[in-house]
Structures are given as structure tokens and as C-alpha cells.
N, C-alpha and C positions, 0 to 999 in steps of 0.2 A: 170757239172755246179754245183755251190755251192748250198747247201741247204739254204732255207730261213725260218727264224723263227720269229714269232710275240710274243712280250712280252708287255701286257698291264699294264700300271702303273696308279693306282688310289691314291688319297689322303690316306695316311696312309699305303702304301705298305712298306714291310720290305726291307730296303736297301740292306742288305748283300745278300739276296736271289736273288733280281733282278740283282744287279750289278755283282755278281759272275756269274750268268747264262750268262748275256750279255758278259762279259769279256772272260770267258773260251771258249764260243762258237766262239766268234770272233777270238780268238787265233787259233782256229781250222779251220779257213777260212769259217765259216758259216756266212751267211748274216743275222744279227739280226736287226729287226726294233722294236723299242719301240713305244708305243702309249699312248696317253692320251686323256682325254675327250675334252680338249682345248689345245690351244698353250701356255697357261699360265704355269709357273713353278708349279711343283707338290711337295707338302709338304709330305715327307715320314714319317715313324713311329718315327724315331729318330730325327725329325725336320731338316733334310737336304733337300735342294731344288734340283729338277732335271728337266731337259727339255726332252721331248719325241721327237722322230724323226718325228712322224706323229700324226694326231688325229684319233680317232676311226673311224670316217665316212669315212676316206680315205683308210681304210683297205679293201682289196678284198681277202677273204680267199682262193680263187683259186690260188693266187699267192704265197702261203706259204705252206711249208711241215709240219710245226708244230706250235703249240701255247703253250706257257709255262706261267703259272700264278704264279707270286711271292705271298707269303702270307703277313702276317701282319693282325691283327684282323680288323682294320678299312678298310684297303685296300681290304680285302676279302669281307667285307660287301658292299663296294662300287661296286666291280665287280659283286657281286650277284645281285644288284639292277640296273645295267646298261643294258637297252634294246639292245644297239649296241653290247655289249659284249655277251649277251645271243644269239643273232642272229649269231654272228661269231663262238661262240662255237658250237651251233647246226649245223652249216655248217660243221665244222671239224668233228663232231660226225657223221653226215650222210655220210661223205666221208671216214670215218674210218682213218682219218689222225692222226698223233701223237698228243696227248694232254698230257701235263704235268702239275703238280700242287704241290706246296710245302707248308708246314706249315698249315695255316688256309685255304688256297685256295682249297684244295680238296673238301671242303664243298660247294664251288660254283658249282662244278661238281655234287655233290649229289643233291643240290637244283634243278638243271636243269635235273635230272634223266639221266645224263651220267654215273654216278656211281649209281647203283640201286640194289635192291634185295640182293643177297649174294655176289655181286662183292667185291673182296678184295681191300682194300686201306689202306694207312696210312695218318696221319696228326698230327699237334701238338695236344697232348691229350686234352687240355683244350678248344679247339676250336670246339669240336664236336656239342655243342648246336646250332651252327649257322645253321645247317640243322637238327634240333632235330627230326622231323617226318619223315626224308628221309632215304632211304636205304643205302646198302653197308655194308660190314663186316670189322670193324676196326681191323687192326693188328698192333702190336707194333714194326714192323720192320722199318729199316731206309729208305728203298725204296721198293715199292711194284708195280709190273707190272701186269696188267690184260688187255689182248688184246692190244688195242692201247693206253690205258690210264696208265700213270705212275705217281706215287705219292711219296712224300718224307716228312719226319717228321718235318724238321724245319731248322733254321739258321745254326745249327751245322753240318747239312748234305748237306749244299749248294755246297761245292766243289765236294763232292762225287756224288751228283745228277747231277751237270753240266757235270762232266766227263762221267757219265753214259749215259746222253742224247747225248753227243758228240760222244761217241762210237756207238750208234744207228745210228746217222746221217752220220758220216764220217768214221767209222771203228776203229778197235783196234789200228792200227799203229798211226794214227792221235791222238787218245785219249792219247796213251802212250808218244808220243812226247810232247804234251801240258803238260801232267802231270809232266814230267821230267823238263820241263822249269819252272814249278811253284814251284819246289823243294818240292813237296809233297812226303812223304815216303810211 
């Protein structure tokens, strides 16, 4: 059975990160469901409009294998302040399901104490003030994994992160096939 992944999209999300994650995972036969606060178009960081598959209130965490948070400074702030996303993330955390975040979005996880204490993580360097008083040990690596939480640095690592997540979900062979089809060297 195909793995299912939820990707929440809030106003100001980073297009490259969200769309590359969605595209690469779908190429690997992962069922990806995007979500928004409402059915209205979502204005992303670079002023492109996007439609989500579902609204947050329709998402049942038990039906998903992973949640991936795209960054973007404003999008991450929106995720951080959304009670439905907090509830969904806490459900994934309690079940120890795969949680991924890229760019500014690891700060959402820090804010909810999913990343805490000395838990290693990476994020876009200038975004760390979003969760100023929260824990976690910032590393300058492109991808950092700690237990079931996986973080990545930013838009430039989006393909790398998407392929990394695909390999976790569907295995190395599927990841390599998708990578070859993308003409990534």
C-alpha cells in the first residue's frame, strides 16, 4: 500500500519547497495530500496562488504516515499559530510518525517542543529567532535526522530533502529511479 503524506500550506509558504516535495514524492508513488486553512487559493511567498487538496479540519493524522512542513518565513509563522496544525503535529509526535520540516519550518517544531533540549536540527539560519527561547541544537548541515524528525536547510536543498524522504518512505530503488528521471546528477 502506498505511503500517505500530509503537507500543510499556509499563506507565505515557500513554493519551491512545497511543490518539489509534492512532485518528487508523487513521482515515487507516494500519495501526497496538501492542506490549507480554507478552500480559498493560498498566496505563497513569491506571490503565486495555489489550491490545497483538503482543509486542515478534514485531516485525520491516523490516515497518514508522515507530515512535511514547507518553510517560508510567513508560512512558518502561520503554521506556528494554527491550532489545527499544532494538534495534528502533536498527534504525529505522540505516535512517533515521520515529521519533516525545511527552511524556517523546523522552528514550528521547536515552538511545539517536538525539537527540544539538545535535539539536533537544521533550518534556514536567519529564521532561528522564530522560536528564540526554545530548544534544539542548531547544526549547519543540509539535512539533519534525529529519531523520527527530519529537517533541512532551505530552498536549495529541496530536491535533496525530497529524495531523502522518498528513500525513507519507499526505499532506495524507488528513490534512485525518481532521481534518474529528474536528471539530477
